[in-house]
C-alpha positions as CSV (number, residue, x, y, z in Angstrom):
1,M,0.0,0.0,-0.1
2,P,2.8,2.3,-0.8
3,E,0.7,5.0,-2.6
4,A,-1.8,5.4,0.2
5,D,-1.7,8.3,2.6
6,L,-0.2,6.1,5.7
7,D,-0.9,9.4,7.8
8,D,-4.5,8.8,7.7
9,P,-5.5,6.6,10.9
10,A,-8.2,4.6,8.8
11,V,-5.6,3.7,6.0
12,F,-2.8,2.9,8.3
13,S,-5.2,0.5,10.2
14,A,-6.2,-1.0,6.9
15,W,-2.5,-1.4,5.8
16,V,-1.7,-3.1,9.4
17,G,-4.5,-5.3,9.0
18,Q,-3.2,-6.6,5.5
19,L,0.1,-7.2,7.2
20,Q,-1.5,-9.4,9.9
21,E,-3.2,-11.3,7.3
22,Q,-0.3,-11.9,5.4
23,S,1.3,-13.4,8.1
24,D,-1.8,-15.7,9.1
25,R,-0.8,-19.0,7.4
26,S,-4.5,-19.9,7.9
27,V,-5.6,-17.2,5.3
28,A,-5.6,-17.9,1.8
29,L,-3.6,-15.4,-0.2
30,R,-3.9,-13.9,-3.6
31,D,-2.0,-15.6,-6.5
32,G,1.7,-14.6,-6.3
33,W,1.5,-13.8,-2.9
34,V,3.1,-15.7,0.1
35,H,2.9,-15.7,3.9
36,A,5.2,-13.1,5.6
37,T,5.8,-11.9,9.0
38,H,6.6,-8.2,9.3
39,W,8.6,-6.4,12.1
40,W,9.1,-2.8,12.4
41,I,12.6,-1.2,13.7
42,V,11.6,1.4,15.9
43,E,13.3,3.5,18.6
44,G,11.0,5.2,21.3
45,D,8.1,6.4,19.0
46,S,10.4,6.8,15.8
47,Y,10.0,4.3,13.0
48,L,13.4,3.5,11.8
49,G,13.0,0.8,9.1
50,A,11.2,-2.8,8.8
51,I,12.2,-6.4,8.0
52,D,10.0,-9.2,6.3
53,L,10.4,-12.9,6.6
54,R,8.7,-14.4,3.7
55,H,7.4,-18.2,4.9
56,R,8.4,-19.7,1.5
57,L,9.6,-18.7,-2.1
58,N,7.8,-18.4,-5.2
59,A,9.3,-17.9,-8.7
60,F,9.6,-14.4,-8.4
61,L,11.0,-14.2,-5.0
62,L,13.6,-16.9,-5.9
63,H,15.0,-14.3,-8.4
64,S,14.7,-11.2,-6.5
65,G,13.8,-10.7,-3.1
66,G,14.4,-13.9,-1.3
67,H,13.2,-15.1,2.0
68,I,14.3,-12.0,3.9
69,G,13.6,-8.1,3.0
70,Y,14.7,-5.4,5.0
71,S,14.9,-1.3,4.9
72,V,16.3,1.2,7.1
73,R,15.6,4.8,6.7
74,P,18.5,6.9,5.3
75,S,18.5,9.2,8.6
76,A,18.9,5.9,10.6
77,R,21.5,4.2,8.5
78,R,25.2,3.1,9.4
79,R,24.0,2.4,13.1
80,G,24.2,-1.4,12.3
81,L,20.6,-1.7,12.5
82,A,20.3,-3.7,9.4
83,T,22.8,-6.0,10.9
84,W,20.8,-6.4,14.0
85,A,17.4,-7.0,12.7
86,L,18.6,-9.7,10.3
87,G,20.4,-11.3,13.3
88,V,17.0,-11.4,15.4
89,V,14.9,-12.6,12.4
90,L,17.2,-15.5,11.3
91,P,16.1,-17.6,14.3
92,E,12.6,-16.8,13.3
93,A,13.3,-18.4,9.8
94,R,14.6,-21.4,11.5
95,A,11.7,-21.8,13.7
96,L,9.7,-21.8,10.5
97,G,11.7,-24.7,9.1
98,L,14.0,-22.7,7.1
99,G,17.3,-24.5,7.2
100,R,18.4,-22.2,4.4
101,V,17.3,-18.7,3.5
102,L,17.8,-16.8,0.5
103,I,18.6,-12.9,1.1
104,T,19.2,-11.0,-2.2
105,C,20.8,-7.6,-2.8
106,D,21.8,-5.3,-5.9
107,D,25.7,-5.6,-7.0
108,D,26.0,-2.1,-5.9
109,K,24.6,-2.2,-2.3
110,V,27.7,-2.8,-0.7
111,A,26.1,-2.1,2.9
112,S,23.6,-4.7,2.2
113,A,25.9,-7.2,1.5
114,R,28.0,-6.6,4.4
115,T,24.9,-6.9,6.5
116,I,24.3,-10.2,4.9
117,E,28.0,-11.4,5.3
118,R,27.8,-10.3,9.0
119,N,25.1,-12.7,9.6
120,G,26.7,-15.6,8.2
121,G,25.7,-15.3,4.8
122,V,27.8,-16.2,1.7
123,L,27.5,-15.2,-2.0
124,E,25.9,-17.8,-3.8
125,D,25.6,-16.2,-7.3
126,V,25.2,-13.1,-9.5
127,K,21.9,-12.8,-11.6
128,L,21.8,-10.4,-14.4
129,P,18.4,-8.3,-14.3
130,R,15.4,-9.6,-16.3
């Protein structure tokens, strides 16, 4: 719901409801969607970023996206938040039965590659854009 006005309480509430529904494995999702758990990275009442754990991969996520995606707002970067968040979410992935997880990043995203490597990730391959 990126195009929505999340400052509007009703819109924000609907968006949170969609995120909760996506994490509920008993709910059938639309074609092309997979169940995922979402966490926000906050400090006090300030939103700093988010991390998502997708419960399985589909063809799209296998190519770009992977099991885990994260973002940190520009003003909060270079503080180790993504590394910390990924370290917290990896045990959640194991609890879902995921022995290995795929985390992708663009070639030019050095900080993201380092975040993955600091959590034990290794470069598997480099794929050309579709």
